[in-house]
Each structure stands twice: as C-alpha cells, then as structure tokens.
N, C-alpha and C positions, 0 to 999 in steps of 0.2 A: 462787659457792657451789653446792653440789650438792643438788638436790632429790631426795629419795629416799623414795618412798611405798612401803613394802616389802610384798611378798607373801611367798611361801614361800622366795623367794631371800633371805631375810634379814629379811622384814617381818612382824612380829607386831603386829597393831593393839592398842594399849593401850586401856583403858577410857576413855570420854570423861570429861574433867574439866576441867582448867585451860586457859587460853587459850594464845595462841601464844608462841613462844620467840624468844630472840635470841642470835645469835653471829656473830662475825667474827674471824678470826685467821689469821695465818701469818706466817711467821717471826715473826708475832705480831700480829694485827689484830682481836682478838675484839670490841673496843668499837665498831667502826665502824657497825654497824646502829643501835645506839642513838644514835650521833652523827647518823646520817642522819635518824632520826626527829626529833631536836631541830632539825636544820637545816630540814627541810621545814615543821615547825611554825612555826619562827620566821622563815621565808622570808628567810635571809640568804644572800648571794653564793655563789660556787663554781660550777664548770662541771659538777660531778658526776663519777662514776666512768667510766672508759672501758669501755663495755659491748659484749658480743658475745653473739649468740644462737647456741646450739649445737643440732644436730639430735640428739635423744636416741636416735632409732632407729638412728643410726650408732654410738653409743657403748656401747650396752648389749648384752651376750650375748643371743641369741635366746631361749635356754632361760629366762633371767631375765625377760625381757619376757613370755614365755607364762606363766611361773609366777606372775608378778604379776597377769595378766589372769584366770588361773584362780582366784586367791584373791579375785576381785571387787574389787580395788583400783580406786579412781577414777582415770580416765585424766587425768593432768595436763599441761597445756601447759608449754613451757619457761618457767621462772620462776614458775609458779603454785605456791602454797604450800599444803600439807596442813594440815588442822586437827587431825588425829589421827594416830597411828601414828609412824613415825620418818622423820627427814629427815637425810641425810648430806650433809656440806659438804666439798668438796675444797679443801684449803688449800695454796697453793704459795708458797714464798719462793724467789726466783730470784737468781742471782749476777750481777744486771744492774746496771751503772753508769748506763745511760741509760734513759729511758722506753721507747724501742723494744725494749729487752731484755725487757720485760714480755710481749711478744707472742709471740717465738720466738727461737731461737738461743741461749737461756740455759738452763743446767742448773738444774733445781729441787733445790737442795741442802737444802731443807726441804720435806718432804711430810707432811701430816697429813690425817686424816679426822676430822671433828667430827661425831659422831652425836647428834642431838638427839631426845629423846623429847618429842614435841609435845604430850602430855597432861600430863607431870609437870614438864617444864622441865629434866630431868636431862640433862647433857651428858657424853659419853664421848669422850676423845681418843685417837687411835691415831697414832703416828708410823710412816710406812713408811720404813724406813732406806734412805737415798739410794743405797747401793751394792748393794741387794738384786738378785740375778740373776733377772730376770723376762722375760716376753714384753712387748716394748715396744709391743704393740698393732698390730704389723705383721708378726707371725710371725718377727721377729728377736728375739735374746735378748742382753741386756746389763744393765749396771746401770740400775736403773729411772729415775734422774734424767736419763738420756739421752732419755727420751720427750719431755720438754718441749722440750728443745733441738732435736729433730728436727721436732715438729709442734705446738708450742705447747700450750695448755691442752687443746685437743681431744684430741691424742694421748695426753696424760699422763692424762686422765680415762679414755680407752678402755683404757689400760694397767691402771689401778686396777680398772675394771669386769671386764676380761677375766681377770685373775689371781685376783680376790678375790670374784667373784660378786656385785658391788654394782650398783646402778642409778643412779649419780651422773650428774647432768646440769648441775649448777651448780657454779661454783668462784669463788675469790677468789685473786689473785695480787698480792704486793707485793714490793718490793726493799729494799735497805738504807735508802734515804732515807725510805721510808714509815715504817719502824720507828723511826728516829731522831726523826722529827718527831712521831710518835704519843707516844712516851714523854716527850720534852721537853714536849709540849703538856699533858701530865698532871702535870708538875712532877716527873717522875722516878718510879721504882719501887723497891721494897725487895727486895734479893737477898742471900743469904748467900754471900759469896765465900770460898773456902778457900785455903790456902797454895799449892796446886799451880796454882790458877786465877789467882793474883795476877799472875804473870809474863806469862801469855799474854794476859790480858785488855788489857794495855797494849800488847803487840806487835800485837794485831789492831786496836786503836785507831789505831796509827801507819799500818797498811795501809789501813784504811778512810777515814781522814783524807785520805791521799794520793790515793786513787782518786776520792774525791768532791770533792776540793779544798775541805775545810771550813774550813781556816785555823787548825787547831790542835786540841789535845785536852787533857783534864784526867786526869792519871794517877790511877789508883786506888792508894793508898798503903798500905792495911792491909786485913787479912782481916776477916771477920765480917759480920754483918747490917747492911746499910747501904744508902743511897739511891744509885742509879745514874742518870746521865743518859741521853739517848738514844744517844749514841755508845758509851758504856760498856755499856749493855744490849745493843746490837747485837753488840759485841765478845764479850761473854759468851755470846751464842748461837752464836758461831762456834768456841768452844774445843773441841778434841777431843784434845789432847796432855796427857799426865801426869794425866788424870782417869779414874776407874773406868769401864771399858767403852769408852773411846776415842770412837768415833763414836756408839756407843749412848749413852754419857753425854752427848754433845753434844745428841742428840735430847731427852734427858731435861731438859737445861738449857733447851731451847727451850720445852718445855712449862711449866717453872717460870716462865719470863718471861711467858708467856701468862697463867698464873694470877695473877701479880703485876699485870699490866695490869688484869685483871678486878677484882681487889681495889681498885686505885687508882681505877679509873673509877667504882665504886660510891661512892666518897667525894667525887667531884668535882661541883661545881655545874653547873647547866645552861648558864650563860654561858660557862664555860670549856670545856665539852665541845663547844659550838658552834663556838667559835673553833678548837678542834683539828680538828674536822671540815673546816672550811674550809681548813686547812692541809694535810690529809692526802688528802682525797677525790680530788683531781686525779691523785694518785700510785698509784691503785688500778686494777687490771684485773679485770673480773669478768663474769659472766653475768647479774648482777642489776641491773636498772635502778632508778631512784628509786622507782617504785611498788612493786617487789618488796621492796626494802629496807624500806620503810615497812610492808608487810604483815607483815613478820616481828616487828615490834616488839610487846612486851608490857611488863610491869613487870620491869626487869632484876634486881630484888632477889628475884624469884621463881625465878630461874634460877641454876644452879651447875654447875660442873665437878665431876662425881661420881667419876669414875675415869679412869685413863690407862694406856696400855700402849704397846708397840712391836711392830711386825710385821717379820720373823717373830718369833714367841714365843721367849723365851730358851732354853727346853729343846728347841726344835725348829728350831735354827738353827746354822750354823757358818760358818767363813770359809775362803777358799782363793783363790789366785792363778790366775785362769782365763786362762791364756796371755797374749795381748796385751791382754785386757780388764782386766787387773790384779786387785787385791784385791777380792773381792766377798763380800757376805753371802749365804749359800746357805740357802734353806729346805730342810732335810733331807727334809721330805715336804710339799709344797705343799698336798696335800689335807687333811692333818691340821691344818696352819696355818689354812686357810680354815675348817675346821669349828670350830676354837678361836676364830677371829675372830667368827664369827656367834653363838657362845655368849656371847662377851664383850659384843658390842654389843647383842644382841637376847634374850639368855638362851634362845637356841634350841638345845637340847641334842640334837636329832635332826636336825639339818641334814644334807642329802646334797648333795655338790658337783655341779656341772654337768659335762658331758663336755668343755666347754672347759676347765675347770680340770684335769680329768684329763689332757687332752693336753698342757697346759702343764707339769704335774707330771712327766710322762714325759720330755718334752724337757729339762726342767732336770736331772733325774737323769742322763740320757745325756750332757749337756754338762759336768756338774761332778763326777761320781763320782770321776774319776781325780785331781782337783785338791784334794779336800776335806782340810783339816787335821785329822787324827785327834787 
C-alpha cells in the first residue's frame, strides 16, 4: 500500500475527527486489511503477506518531498500510518500465473490509486489505464504497465509518483489466484452482467482455468444481476471487447468488482473473514507488514468508496498507435490531467504541477503528436 501524507503536492490536511481507515484492493483486494485485523486478533495460522520495504526517498520527486516538508507534514517512516490527512495506496493486479510473478517480470494490467481521507473515511479510486503513455520512472517512455514488468513494484510506484506528483511509498499486489480465492471465500459477489459481456466472461474463464489448472469452470448462462464465483468475477475483470470504452470499460468493471467485494465483506461474519484471510494472505505482495496492516484498521462500516474515476481524464485523453509500442492511451496534456487529478483526490483547485511533470508532458507531446487519432 501506499502511504501518502500530503503537503502542497496534493496533501490538504483535513480537520481532525474520525479514527483510522481501512482499504485493500486490486485487481481487487479491498477487504484484506480487515481480514488482517481479524486474523491477528484471533491468532490463527498463515504465514502472512510477502513484505518488502521500499526507500521512499528514491520513489518520490524531490519537489514533492520538499513541498511536503514546507507544509510541515510529519515525516513518516516506511509503513507508518498517518492519523489525519490523506493516504494513497498503490494497487497492482499483475498478469502472473506463479507467485514469483508478483515480484517482477509481470505487467500490471490493473493499476489503481486508492486515496483515503484519514479523517472522514472517504475513499476515492482512480484507475490508471494500463496503456497510458508515460515516463516509466527511468526516463524511457512506454505503456505504463511496462514499469512493473521492468522493475517490480518499486519502479511502478516511481512511475506513478513521477508522472502524477504523488508521494506513494506503499503498495499491494495480487494476481488472478488471489482474487479467485477472495471472492470464493466471501461466497461470491453480485454483478450485473450484460449481453455483450456474457460471451466474453466465459471465454476468459476458459483461459484462466487452463492457465491456473483449476480443473473446470461454471459457465455464466444468463444476463442480469447475479452472484458470480471467484473465477467468474476474475474473468469479468478481464473483459475489454464489445463493451463501452473497451479497456476504459474494463477498468470500470474492475472498480465495480472492488465495490461488490466491499459490500459483500460488510455482510460477512468474523469467522468466515478469518478463514478467507488464511486462504488469501500468502498470495499477496505488499510493503505493509502485519503491524502496519493492523494499524490501519478501524470500523469498516465507517468507511466507504465515495467516488471513482480514470486517468487520463476522459476529455483530456486520446489514443494512437505509437510505432512499435502499439496502441496507447495518450494524455493530451499531462499537466492539465495532473491538475485535474489533484482536484479530484484532494479538492485542490489551485494545484501547480512540478517541473518533473512539465518535463514528462513535453516529452509525451513530442513522442505522440504525430500519432494521435484525431
């Protein structure tokens, strides 16, 4: 997860009021922190998540660090949780079949930022479209999901911070199996499947079933609002053909699944949640250790997903085939998109982007202007 105690680089401190917040998700894992709490309270088995500590000074733009210091923000150690203000969580869903793929070499085909208001419990979700043409954190430019493949979570977080003026230092990564086990453990989730999605959800089930050697699948036979099992829900997250917006629609579906998990988790008893935790926790890669997870816990019913969006913003993006890099989502003006993002997340209507973002914006325009689909 990503700890983000914001100064001018996006951090407006909210008035002190409510206690700490909870979230976990990707390709959809929102419930895990609460499960961690229940697990440690009840002291039942499990090895715990696969934890890595990242050096935040290597991840965050110097201007953002300086701005936070200038605003008087408390200096937080990696994994330390702020009591007030905002915390951003980097959420990655990778196309990994094995556990080793969680660490590096897999593309993050689902990228979300969960921004948590630590005072009110309000959560805002932003999908960063996987094909967005950005600086990969190495001063090379390509589809942003290549960052995780090249340098794991550390490079992917650096990519987000560099292009978006954020100060993320924590993350959560899951793969297909994590999501399948989570949804099955909750007894399924309710999703509205439309006509165009029906064919593809079953085709993706066949593919995932084969890749993971699951031994079979249950076809979805009708449209409408219905309970999906873990494999069906994971397949639903992958659909991008014949739906409004294509890959943009897929990101919307992923957020829909996340919200459905949140809803189902709030209806589930403690014993079941503990059992789900034991099943899922070993399949998670994160910067949050057990103590950090426990520190985030409050009353889950006080917290809610308030709003959601995608980056780049719809009116400020286009697509184009960027030579050998293929079809990309292109921010028409990265600076304007970052200003919009900070207003969406933090209600900061006067945000000024860093020089780093300006440099990235200039290079993106240079690389893509001749390829843009008008």
